[in-house]
C-alpha positions as CSV (number, residue, x, y, z in Angstrom):
1,M,124.0,31.3,48.7
2,E,126.8,32.8,46.8
3,L,127.5,36.6,47.0
4,T,128.8,38.3,44.0
5,W,130.9,41.4,44.1
6,L,128.0,43.4,42.9
7,Q,125.9,42.3,45.8
8,V,128.7,43.1,48.3
9,I,129.1,46.6,46.8
10,D,125.4,47.1,46.8
11,T,125.1,46.1,50.5
12,A,128.1,48.3,51.4
13,V,126.6,51.3,49.6
14,K,123.2,50.8,51.4
15,I,124.9,50.6,54.8
16,G,127.1,53.6,54.0
17,L,124.3,55.7,52.8
18,G,122.2,54.8,55.8
19,A,125.1,55.7,58.1
20,L,125.6,59.0,56.2
21,I,122.0,59.9,56.4
22,S,121.8,59.0,60.1
23,G,125.0,61.0,60.8
24,G,123.7,64.0,58.9
25,A,120.4,64.0,60.7
26,T,122.2,63.6,64.1
27,F,124.5,66.6,63.2
28,F,121.6,68.7,62.1
29,T,119.6,67.9,65.3
30,L,122.7,68.7,67.4
31,I,123.2,72.0,65.8
32,K,119.5,73.0,66.2
33,S,119.5,71.9,69.8
34,Q,122.6,73.9,70.5
35,Q,121.2,77.0,68.8
36,H,118.0,76.6,70.9
37,E,120.0,76.3,74.1
38,D,122.1,79.4,73.2
39,R,119.0,81.5,72.5
40,K,117.5,80.2,75.8
41,E,120.6,81.1,77.7
42,A,120.9,84.5,76.1
43,K,117.3,85.3,76.9
44,A,117.7,84.2,80.5
45,N,120.9,86.4,80.8
46,F,119.0,89.3,79.3
47,Y,116.2,89.1,81.8
48,R,118.6,88.5,84.7
49,L,120.5,91.7,83.7
50,Q,117.1,93.6,83.4
51,E,116.3,92.6,87.0
52,E,119.8,93.6,88.2
53,K,119.4,97.0,86.5
54,K,115.9,97.5,87.9
55,T,117.2,96.9,91.4
56,K,120.1,99.4,90.9
57,Y,117.8,102.0,89.3
58,V,115.2,101.7,92.1
59,D,118.0,102.0,94.7
60,L,119.4,105.2,93.1
61,L,115.9,106.7,92.8
62,A,115.1,105.9,96.4
63,K,118.4,107.4,97.6
64,S,117.8,110.5,95.5
65,Q,114.3,111.1,96.9
66,E,115.6,110.3,100.4
67,L,118.4,112.9,100.2
68,I,116.0,115.5,98.8
69,Q,113.6,114.9,101.6
70,Q,116.2,114.8,104.4
71,H,117.8,118.1,103.2
72,L,114.7,120.2,102.5
73,Y,115.7,122.6,105.3
74,S,119.3,121.7,105.9
75,T,122.6,121.2,104.1
76,C,124.1,117.8,103.4
77,A,127.7,117.2,104.6
78,P,129.8,115.9,101.6
79,G,131.4,113.3,103.9
80,S,128.2,111.8,105.2
81,D,127.5,108.1,104.9
82,S,124.2,108.7,103.1
83,Y,126.0,110.8,100.4
84,G,128.7,108.2,100.1
85,D,126.1,105.5,99.6
86,Y,124.4,107.7,97.0
87,L,127.6,108.1,95.0
88,R,128.2,104.4,95.1
89,A,124.7,103.7,93.8
90,F,125.2,106.3,91.1
91,N,128.5,104.8,89.9
92,E,127.0,101.3,89.8
93,V,124.2,102.6,87.5
94,Q,126.8,104.5,85.3
95,I,128.8,101.3,84.8
96,I,126.0,98.9,83.8
97,S,123.8,101.2,81.8
98,S,123.3,102.4,78.3
99,D,124.0,106.0,77.4
100,P,120.4,107.3,77.7
101,I,120.2,106.0,81.3
102,R,123.7,107.4,82.1
103,V,122.8,110.9,80.9
104,A,119.5,110.9,82.8
105,A,121.2,109.6,85.9
106,F,123.9,112.2,85.6
107,N,121.4,115.0,85.2
108,M,119.4,113.8,88.2
109,V,122.4,113.4,90.5
110,S,123.7,116.9,89.5
111,D,120.4,118.5,90.4
112,V,120.1,116.5,93.6
113,Q,123.7,117.4,94.6
114,A,123.1,121.1,93.9
115,F,120.0,121.1,96.1
116,I,121.3,119.1,99.0
117,F,124.6,121.1,99.2
118,L,122.8,124.4,99.0
119,N,123.1,126.4,102.2
120,K,119.4,126.8,102.9
121,N,119.9,129.4,105.7
122,N,119.5,132.9,104.4
123,Q,118.4,131.7,100.9
124,E,115.5,133.0,99.0
125,L,112.6,130.6,99.4
126,E,111.9,130.9,95.7
127,L,115.4,129.7,94.8
128,V,115.1,126.7,97.2
129,D,111.7,125.9,95.7
130,R,113.0,126.0,92.2
131,M,116.0,123.8,93.0
132,V,113.9,121.2,94.7
133,A,111.4,121.2,91.9
134,S,114.2,120.8,89.4
135,A,115.7,117.9,91.3
136,R,112.3,116.2,91.6
137,E,111.7,116.7,87.9
138,K,115.1,115.1,87.1
139,V,114.1,112.2,89.3
140,S,110.9,111.7,87.4
141,V,112.8,111.9,84.0
142,F,115.2,109.3,85.2
143,Q,112.3,107.1,86.5
144,K,110.7,107.2,83.0
145,V,114.0,106.4,81.1
146,A,114.8,103.6,83.5
147,Q,111.2,102.2,83.2
148,Q,111.6,102.1,79.4
149,E,114.9,100.4,79.8
150,V,113.9,97.6,82.2
151,T,110.6,96.8,80.5
152,K,112.1,96.2,77.0
153,P,111.3,92.7,75.8
154,Y,114.1,90.4,74.7
155,E,115.1,90.9,71.1
156,K,117.1,88.2,69.2
157,T,120.4,89.7,68.0
């Protein structure tokens, strides 16, 4: 059977179009797969960061409550290990958090510091009660702001 130029060109075009369609479909599939993997990785990173934040927030909250409880009737020494650990936990929260969390954490730490460093000897009981109530209120405000932060669902950006 004899091939004419027209048949050769026709066969070449069919093969070329098939390869072009196959290459286009492969490229499209690859792009979609990569986008899916990127979204999946971003979502996993988001939830990993949420867990890390939650751990740090709980640590700061626990240390705040512990310092308040330990120093209900005594003054905290600024050089104590527990206070140093508290400052470290506070700074970790400040570094990884959004501004609403940072503000709430700062307010909480300020009130906790004011209370634990207060010389409770010869102080009016009413002043001590107000200061401990204020510190505990700031702890609860931070708790709520932190809870809202770490329970946010992933949003595609």
